[in-house]
TORVEX-545842 format. One record per residue: x, y, z of N, C-alpha, C in turn. Coordinates in steps of 0.02 Angstrom, whole numbers, plus 50000, padded with zeros to 5 digits. Layout:
N
XYZXYZXYZ ...
END
This chain:
378
496015099849603496065094449624495895091349674 495835095349726495625091949797495025090349797 494525092449749493875087249753493885083249722 493435077749750493485072049746493105069549689 492725073849696492465070949609492775075949544 493525077149565493945078549484494275071849475 494115066549527494585060249520493885053649507 493415056849470493205051849458493325047149385 493595051549344493845050049310494165042149310 494655042049343495345036249395494485034749416 494205035149475493765030149502493335022549451 493345028349414492795024749314493295020149290 493945020349301494425017749261494655012149307 494545012049364494565007049395494155001149404 493785004649398492765000449388493014996149366 492994999049278492944994749211493404989849200 494114991049236494634987249215494454979249279 494154982649339494034978849397493184975849398 493054971749362492334973949339492174966049378 491314961549396491274957149449491274952049397 491114953849355491014946749319491924942649336 492444948249309493104945149306493434941549381 493214941349410493464941049480493064937649516 492264933649480492234925349494492484921149453 492844923349400493034921249329493834916749352 494124923649385494704924549393495004919149450 495524916149447495934914349505496234917349545 496524917749586496744922949644497564923349602 497784920249528498764922349531498304924149467 497564925649435497384929849392497214939649416 496854936749484496824942449461497314949549494 498164943349515498664949949554498714950549481 498744945049431499094950949368498574955249359 497984954549339497534961549351497404967649374 497644962849441497714971249502498264976749447 498924972849435499434974749447499364980249357 498774975049312498714978049247498484986149276 497924982949294497584989849320497964997349342 498424993849392498664997949438499045005049364 499365001449338500215001749283499525004749220 498835006349219498465009249172498085015549214 498205017349277497945020549307498305026349267 498075030549226498415036649234498955041049284 499485039749241500115042749307500225049649303 499705054649246499795059449242499655060549304 499105059249337498515063049392499075063549464 499335054949467499705054549524500155058749549 500615060049507501465064149465501215068149486 500695072249483500505080849472500275083049514 499895078449578499115079549623499165077149649 498945077849730498945073249799498225070249794 498235064549794497495063149784497385060949840 496685066249853496225066049919496255059949946 496135058950022496035054150075495525049850039 494905053450015494525048549986494255044149940 494745047949899495055043549841495345040349850 495895038049882496425035049884495895025449923 495565027849986495265020850005494645021049975 494595023449910494245021449884494385016149816 494745019449791495015014449756495435007449783 495755011649842495875003349878495354995949906 494804999749915494214995749940494174992449863 493994995749805494084989449739494484984749743 494984987549745495774981349733495624978549791 495414977449847495354974249895494974969649884 494364971649885493614967949876493884961249801 494004965249759494094963849685494364956749695 495054956749760495784953449763495244944949773 494804948349820494424942849868493754939849847 493744942749765493134940449761492604942349759 492514948149803491894953249794491984956149755 491374961949738491154966249725491134975549730 491174978349697490964988049731490284985249773 489614982149748489444982049844489194978049894 489654973049888489714965349909490564962949931 490734966850005491224963450021491264953750051 491954951650037492094947350066492474945650111 492554937850141493094938350214493914941650182 494194944950224494954947750190495294941950260 495894936750208496084933350250496664935350262 496884938350238497804941350243497674949950237 497844953850294497784961250304498084963950230 497934968850213498064974550155498564975150160 498784978750198499544979450216500074972850190 499664967950209500204962950183500204961350105 499744961850091499674959450018499714964949964 499974970350000500294972749944500694977649938 501304972149986501944975850024502344970649935 503064972449918503284967249887503354962249904 503634957949835503904952849829504184949149879 505044952949897505414952849910505494954949967 505054957550028504864959350094504154954050124 503934947550072503344943850100502444946650055 502474949050031501654952949998502024953949938 501434953749881501114950749790501374956949764 501634961649800501774964449747501354970249718 500694971549749500384975449725500294979149742 500734983949777500764989849775500344995449810 500765001849858499995005449904499895011949823 499355012449829499045018049789499415025949835 499285026249895499455030749917500465033149928 500855024049910501365025949930501705028849844 501245027549786501205026249736501175031749731 500835040349721500355044149733501045048649757 501445045749812501855050449867502475048149804 502475044449809503265040749765503335044049677 502695047849671503055051349580502885057049601 502525060249684502555066149671503495069949694 503445064449739504165063149768504675066149724 504595061349666505135062349609505265067649593 505085075249599505235077149563505635081749618 505605081049675506375082649695506885081549688 507085073249644507455071749627507495075749562 507115075549500507265080649453507285087049455 507375090449526507175096849481507965099149510 508545091549564509015091349582509585091049510 508995083649515509715082349433509725083949352 509185087549363508855090349289509015098949275 509705099049316509725106749309509815110449221 509465117249216509445119349135509025119749104 508325112149149507685109249065507025115049080 506885115549049506385120149032505975120449093 505725113749145505275115049189505655117849245 506405115449249506595118949313506795126449317 506615128249235506805136049233506205140649231 505695135549218505085138849233504805140749322 505205134149347504855133149403505055139149475 505855139549438506405146249456506175152749449 505895151749400505655158449382505095163549425 504815157749421504015157949466504115159249541 504535153049565504655152349643505255154349664 506025156049636506475159349655506575161049674 506545164249753506885172049795507655169349843 507835173049816508675175549860508675172649909 508035176249954508115175850025507835170850060 507725166149988507415157650026507685152950028 508055151050086508445144550081508235139550108 507515134550054507235131350048507395125650001 507485119550051507735112749975507525112549931 506925117249916506575117549858506325124649844 506225127949786505845134949795505595137649779 504855141149835504425138449831503815146549838 503605147449854503225153849842502555152849895 502355151749938501815147249982501155152049940 501225159149943500575162049893500355159449845 500805155249810500455153649746500595144649750 499655144049723499445137149739499655135849673 499525126249670499895124349611500135115649628 500075113949594500695105649593501205107549634 501665114349608502175115149648502425114649711 501525118749731501785119349833501495112049844 501165107749826500925103349856501495097249842 502155098649813502655094149788502905095949846 503245102249864503545104749908503165102349973 502615101849998502385099450052502465093050056 502685089250027502835081250057503345082650110 503555086450108504275085250149503805083550226 503035086550226502825087350299502235079950291 502405078250231501915071450240502295065250253 502995066650226503455059050243503775059650333 503695065050344503895067650407503465062350454 502605063850433502425058350501502405050350498 502945050250431503075040650432503785041150450 504205045650489504675045450548505285044350453 505165047650402505655048150361505615056150317 506505055650339506645063350313506885062950255 506625068250168506325065550118507045067850104 507365072650140508065075250100508695072950114 508385066550164509155061050171509195056350138 508615057450051508585052250063509005053849977 509145061549979509695064249895510225065249938 510785064449910511415068549934511865068249887 512215074549880512725078449824513215073449844 513565075449765514425070249761514835077549751 515235079949749515465087649750516055085449687 515995088749650516445091849608516565097949616 516405102249541516775109549537516035113649595 515505110149647515315116249678514855121149657 514745120749579514205125349574513525124549565 513115116349597512735115349590512155116049656 512815114349711512675109549766512685118149811 512245117249867512175122449911512415120549981 513065125150020513645125150080513155122150137 512615122550150512195123450188511585121550196 511265121650122510555119550143510615110950076 510885109850049511375104750031511585097850062 511285092950075511615086150120512335083750062 513175085650085513445081950045513955083250057 514045080550126514485080450151514455079650221 514655074150262514535072550344513835069750339 513465069250353512815064450421512225067750375 512415075050379511645078650349511945086750312 511315091250330511545098150294511635099250351 512475103750316512855105050354512215113150410 511735114850393511405117350418511275115450498 510835110050479510635104850526511195103050581 511585101550562512405098150584512625106850621 512855111850605513105119550633512585122550648 512045121750684511235127750659511715136850683 512345133550745512375140750761513185145350712 513115141250678513395144450630513165145650561 512515144350565511845142950520511795150250497 511485153250584511275158550613511805163750581 512045163250576512895167450567513015169350498 512815166050445513035164850400512505170950375 512985174150323512575180750248512215178450218 512415173550167512095172150118511985164150138 511275163550168511115157050173510915150150121 510845152550042511035146649992511445148649980 512425150549993512775151449976513235143149928 513315141949861513575137749855514175135149869 514295129049877515135125549913515415127749858 515545131449826516225132649765516365142249789 515915143449813515875150749865516365153249913 515775146749977516045145250046516595143150034 516965137750003517355134750038518205137450031 518205145149985518745147349981518585152150055 518185153150076518175155750149517525159550166 517345161150243516785163850282516545169350258 515965169350282515635175450295515085178850326 515285180750398514695181450475514435189250437 513825187550496513435195950500514015198750543 514555194850592514925195050645515385192450687 515845197450719516285188750741516105184050802 516235179650794516295172150839516575174850909 515755172850955516355173051001516055168751054 515585164251057515165160351119515765154451094 515775148351177515995143351142515585137951060 515175139151091514905134351048514955134950988 515065141050949514965144050893515645143250882 516065144450922517075143550921517095134250867 516735130050932516685123450933516555123250852 515815122550833515795121350790515985123550732 516495128150716517095131550660517465126550673 517635124050726518215120250721518085113750683 517415112250691517345103950678517115104050620 516505113850594516645109850519517105111650484 517495116450486518225118650449518705110550442 518635107250520519025101150519518635098350437 517985092550444517495091350367517745094150317 517345101550299517505102550228518475104150223 518705102050264519575104150243519845098450187 519565092950190519735086550160519115088250071 518975093550068518515091850001519065098049945 519155093549910519535096949868519075095849771 518825102849776518405103449715518765103049625 518275100249593518655095749557518355099649475 518725097549423518575100049374517495097749333 517485091649364516855090849318516175091649370 515615091149372515015098649392514685092549429 514205093949481514235091549538513505083849524 513635079949577513295073449569512735074249621 512155071649599511895069049644511425062149648 511635060849682511635049949726510985049349764 510265046049736509735042649759510125037249811 509875039849885510085033149944509325032749944 509025023449946508805021949953508455015450032 507895016750051507585016650127507325008950119 507255004050138506954999050128506584997250218 505934994850208505584993150271505744985250285 505834985250341505924979050374505274972350357 505424968350313505014962850317504574960450357 503994956350363503674953350424503884949550403 503954942850361504274938150366504284935550281 504994933550275505204931050209504734928750157 504644927450129504314921150061504614922049997 504804915849981505064914749936504544908849860 504714914949813504274916149762504354910849695 503974904749692504154900249645503724900849578 504334899549508504064900849464503844893249409 504054889649459503934883949410503154881849432 502844885149460502184881249474501664888049440 501174887849451500554892949409500594897549460 500504903549463500374908949505500234909249551 499314905649535498754904949594499174898749645 499424895149616499444889749679500134892549721 500874899149691500954900649730500654906949779 500094909449767499794911749787499124908049864 499274902949832498934896149888499254895349930 500004894649918500394892149955500794899650016 500954902649970500884911150058500324910050077 499604909350075499314911350114499284903050172 499354897450141499364893150182499934893750236 500614898850218500984896750239500964903150324 500224907950310500254911250351499754910550403 499564902050374498704900250410498134904150372 498094905850295497314910550305497154905450251 497054900450260496504898550201495704896350232 495324893150202494864893950210494764886250271 495064884750310494934879050358494444879250418 494244874550431493624875150457494034878650553 494254877650555494704879950599494564889150589 495124891250514495144899150514494574903650516 493694897650489493044898750466492794900050546 492984897750585492854897350663493014902650694 493724904350697493874911550722493584919050689 493344916050618492914923550608492284921050644 492054917850654491324914950671490764913050608 491104912450581490794910550512490584902350505 490924896950556490394894150585490604891850620 490294887550655490414884850707490394878850748 490144874450792490614867350797491324866550794 491164859450822491774855050806492084856650762 492764859550774493314861250702493934855850699 493564849650717494264844450728494514842850647 494684838750605494944838950539494314832350517 494034835150445493434832250420493834824650392 494514824150379494744821250335494914814150392 495374816050452495754810650486495244811850573 494854818450576494454815650649494884816850689 495564819150675496024818650729496394825950718 496244829250791496724836850766496214842350745 496654849650761495994853450737496234855550665 495784854950616495714858650540496004864450545 496804866050516497104872750521497634871450447 498034873250432498384872850375499024867950397 499304867350472499944864750482499404857750479 498974854950519498714849750527498424848650441 498194852050409498044849250345498464845050292 499184851850300499704847850233500454845550306 500184842950345500934840950398500354833950426 500164835450491499934829150527499164825750502 499014824950460498254824750443498664817750383 498244811350419498564802950385498514804550321 498134807950280498074808350207498994813850198 499184816450226499404821050206500084816150235 500184813250277500644809050288500964804150248 500494801650239500344797350185500754797250122 500304806150096500544808450017501254809350020 501834812650068502254816650104502544807350108 502614801950137502914796250112502964793350034 502534794250020502404791449944502884796449906 502814803549923503354808349872504104805149897 504074804649938504814801949969505174796249939 504744789949948504754787649909505164787249842 504464789449809504374792149719505034797549717 505384800349756505924804749708506714803349772 506394795449794507134794349841507554799349865 507094802649918507554805649965506844805950041 507424807050099507484805250154506524803550169 506214804750220505804806150255505694813550245 505094815850248504974824650250504844823450317 504874826250349504774827350417504644840150413 504084841750444504104847550447503564850550544 503744852550555503504856650605502864861950618 503144864850535502564870950513502574869250461 502054874650402501954873250347502774876950297 503024881950346503554884850316504194880350311 504184876150355504554872850362504634865550318 503934866350303503714860450229503804863050159 503834868950182504214869950079504854871350093 504934871250118505784873950142506004866950156 505824860950144506274857050153506684852650080 506544857050029507224855849986507884856349986 508084862550050508774867750053508954860550093 508624857650097508874852750190509124844750165 509064844650077509054838650037509814838149988 510394834649991510894834149967510814833049900 510674832449860510614836849787510624843049754 510514841749661510964847449628510154850249645 510464858249633510084863949631509244859049573 509714860049528508934856049476508354852449513 508674846949566508374841749612508084844349634 508164849549685507944854349733507564858349706 507524862349648506974865149619506264857149615 506274853849579505764847449559505544844149622 505824844649673505574845149746504984848149778 505594854249758504974860649790504104860349748 504504861449679503824860049634503194854349644 503694849449700503154843949681502794845049743 503224846849798502854846849860502514852549865 502414859349816502004862449820501214860349770 501404857049735500904855349685500474849949743 500854849249799500424842649846500074846549872 500154851149904499924855549968499284856849902 499304857549851498824860949828498424855049807 498574848049775497864846049787497814842449841 498004843149899497764840749956497154844349964 
END
């Protein structure tokens, strides 16, 4: 599966789903729904077992990106928002489309978790019979001379390291009877695997892959300890594991999730159509087809003054806040809803007006819906 042509069935599946006429007929909200449906219909089997070539990922992402902005395979249109932001999670400021590369890596990395938690399963027994080596102390059993899916899954650790992410730090053992957790290799106590915290002791260990239940009762060194570092590490390690008490229950594993920091929070609202929400999301970033935005992208030239009031540059903040038409609209809405006058310096402030009004939660939601509908109307 390292050859791009072997992925033609996946590419053809995307092309059928994201056809040209659908991009022209659907709004942004409809495109988001269809993109998520196309992602869900992607053959998960391929992405969970095989590392997709970079060329395949780039081609699939290009198809999705062009469809979202109304283009097709042959002709792209202006991308108003960076694609990394578009595919980001909804609670992190994106549209929740998801990255295909992250999907591929995540589905393959899931086997690391499944190997730890599905002890005794048929597939794990097959992997152990094929790759297990008593003299190896890797996190997963692997024989590099055997190619295939398991070899690619094992190489994910290097892939994650390029993103400053240690895949081993995402899985932590909770010690029970100590019969499934390796004392040195697995992370089960402290701030990381003991082989990394106490490298001098690990170098002296006779059985690198020894289990917790076997080692917690006593040490087994290749020679006597004599250096200062070895003695200090022994003292620290002994103190750390002295508090561990084995239980008559099986060992368990915990998945420690880590999230990226959002570039800004955006509050999605279900009372309006999805296309209105996407419009507000773009407006908050000033990524609409305003005259100023088109001029910045050298699509138009000349004066970028507002075509409605002629006062100020025509950008998102001016159209929805400073423009005479917008000011009149917000005044009428304030009078109609019997709320204080609407004052805002940025589009984000405008969408947050409802939070600064002393009223019930239901009325706040109603006011937010009216403001979003007002921006859509403008």
